[in-house]
C-alpha positions as CSV (number, residue, x, y, z in Angstrom):
1,X,115.2,105.6,147.3
2,X,111.8,104.9,148.8
3,X,110.7,108.4,147.9
4,X,111.8,108.0,144.3
5,X,110.0,104.6,144.0
6,X,106.7,106.1,145.4
7,X,107.0,109.1,143.1
8,X,107.5,106.8,140.1
9,X,104.5,104.7,141.0
10,X,102.3,107.8,141.5
11,X,103.6,109.3,138.2
12,X,102.9,106.1,136.3
13,X,99.4,105.7,137.9
14,X,98.5,109.3,137.0
15,X,99.6,108.9,133.4
16,X,97.7,105.6,132.9
17,X,94.4,106.8,134.4
18,X,94.4,110.4,133.3
19,X,95.8,112.4,130.4
20,X,99.6,112.0,130.3
21,X,101.7,115.0,131.2
22,X,103.7,114.6,128.0
23,X,101.6,112.8,125.4
24,X,103.5,110.9,122.7
25,X,100.4,109.1,121.4
26,X,99.5,109.5,117.7
27,X,95.9,110.3,118.6
28,X,96.4,112.7,121.4
29,X,94.1,115.5,122.3
30,X,94.4,118.3,119.7
31,X,95.4,116.1,116.7
32,X,93.3,116.4,113.6
33,X,92.6,112.9,112.4
34,X,91.6,114.1,108.9
35,X,94.8,116.1,108.5
36,X,96.8,113.2,109.9
37,X,95.4,110.8,107.3
38,X,96.7,113.0,104.4
39,X,100.0,112.5,102.8
40,X,102.6,115.2,103.2
41,X,103.1,117.6,100.3
42,X,105.5,116.2,97.6
43,X,105.2,112.8,99.1
44,X,107.1,110.0,97.5
45,X,104.8,107.2,96.2
46,X,105.5,103.6,96.8
47,X,106.9,101.8,93.7
48,X,106.3,98.1,93.0
49,X,107.6,95.7,90.4
50,X,104.7,93.4,89.3
51,X,105.5,90.0,87.9
52,X,102.6,88.0,86.4
53,X,102.9,84.2,86.1
54,X,101.0,82.5,83.4
55,X,100.8,78.9,82.2
56,X,100.6,78.1,78.5
57,X,97.4,76.0,77.8
58,X,99.0,74.0,75.0
59,X,102.6,73.4,76.1
60,X,102.2,73.6,79.9
61,X,105.1,76.1,80.0
62,X,105.0,78.4,83.0
63,X,106.4,81.8,82.2
64,X,106.9,85.1,84.2
65,X,106.0,88.4,82.6
66,X,107.4,91.5,84.3
67,X,105.1,94.5,84.4
68,X,102.8,93.1,81.7
69,X,101.0,89.9,80.6
70,X,101.0,87.8,77.5
71,X,99.7,89.4,74.3
72,X,97.6,86.3,73.4
73,X,95.7,85.8,76.6
74,X,93.5,83.1,75.0
75,X,96.5,80.7,75.1
76,X,97.6,81.4,78.7
77,X,96.1,80.8,82.1
78,X,96.8,83.1,85.0
79,X,98.7,81.3,87.8
80,X,100.0,83.9,90.3
81,X,101.3,87.4,90.7
82,X,104.3,88.7,92.7
83,X,104.7,92.3,93.8
84,X,108.1,93.5,95.0
85,X,108.5,96.9,96.5
86,X,111.4,98.7,94.8
87,X,110.9,102.1,96.5
88,X,109.3,102.8,99.9
89,X,107.0,105.8,99.7
90,X,105.9,108.3,102.3
91,X,103.1,107.4,104.7
92,X,100.6,109.7,106.4
93,X,101.2,110.4,110.1
94,X,98.2,108.3,111.1
95,X,98.6,105.5,108.7
96,X,97.0,102.8,110.9
97,X,93.6,104.6,111.4
98,X,90.6,103.1,109.6
99,X,86.9,103.0,110.2
100,X,85.5,100.0,108.2
101,X,81.9,98.9,107.7
102,X,80.6,95.4,108.2
103,X,81.7,94.5,104.6
104,X,85.3,95.7,105.3
105,X,85.1,98.9,103.1
106,X,87.1,101.8,104.6
107,X,84.6,104.6,105.5
108,X,87.1,107.0,107.3
109,X,87.3,109.7,104.7
110,X,83.5,109.9,104.1
111,X,82.8,110.3,107.9
112,X,85.2,113.2,108.2
113,X,83.6,115.0,105.2
114,X,80.3,115.5,107.0
115,X,79.4,119.1,107.9
116,X,77.2,118.2,110.8
117,X,78.3,116.8,114.2
118,X,78.9,113.1,114.3
119,X,78.7,111.1,117.5
120,X,80.9,108.0,117.8
121,X,80.1,105.4,120.5
122,X,83.2,103.3,121.0
123,X,82.7,99.8,122.3
124,X,86.0,97.9,122.7
125,X,84.4,94.4,122.9
126,X,80.8,93.9,122.0
127,X,80.7,90.6,124.0
128,X,81.4,92.6,127.2
129,X,78.7,95.2,126.6
130,X,76.8,96.2,129.7
131,X,73.1,96.0,128.6
132,X,71.9,98.6,131.2
133,X,74.6,101.0,130.0
134,X,73.6,100.4,126.4
135,X,70.0,101.2,127.1
136,X,71.1,104.6,128.4
137,X,73.1,105.1,125.2
138,X,70.1,104.2,123.2
139,X,68.1,107.1,124.7
140,X,71.0,109.5,123.7
141,X,71.3,108.2,120.2
142,X,67.5,108.4,119.7
143,X,67.6,112.1,120.7
144,X,70.6,112.7,118.4
145,X,68.8,111.0,115.5
146,X,65.7,113.1,116.1
147,X,67.9,116.2,115.7
148,X,69.2,114.8,112.4
149,X,72.7,114.0,113.8
150,X,74.7,111.0,112.8
151,X,75.5,108.3,115.5
152,X,78.0,105.6,114.7
153,X,79.0,102.6,116.9
154,X,82.7,101.7,116.5
155,X,84.2,98.5,117.8
156,X,87.3,96.4,117.2
157,X,85.2,93.3,117.6
158,X,84.4,91.1,114.7
159,X,80.8,91.2,113.5
160,X,80.5,87.4,113.4
161,X,79.7,85.8,116.7
162,X,78.8,89.1,118.4
163,X,75.6,89.1,120.4
164,X,72.8,91.2,119.3
165,X,72.1,94.2,121.5
């Protein structure tokens, strides 16, 4: 029993701190992210039923319009919209992957269309950035930029409230 316990702890430690023996992660080594972002061939689309809710300006009547809106929009004021999924569609294998810019626009596809090498510097938390380590990265990025290579810094941290480095 002791030998089995020790083997389990060693196995778990090895898989946490090194590449796992059997990798079940979606972003494992060898997976093409651009291919994983594509929908499978003949993928079923999501289908939604849209209901628009408008209020009549004269009578105050609130009415729902399924899939359309009132013909005489001048007499109606938009109140709300309800979307109900009526058919679940297919998703890409890597549906939760996104690289967004500071404004929140998804830039994933455009980054993978580049012909040249792209360097990504991944910083999990900007607030915990080691300034000395960052200065070393700065030298590397300067050299990459001199060689006309793209360098992007990726973080899961919010831009607001982050310290400037």
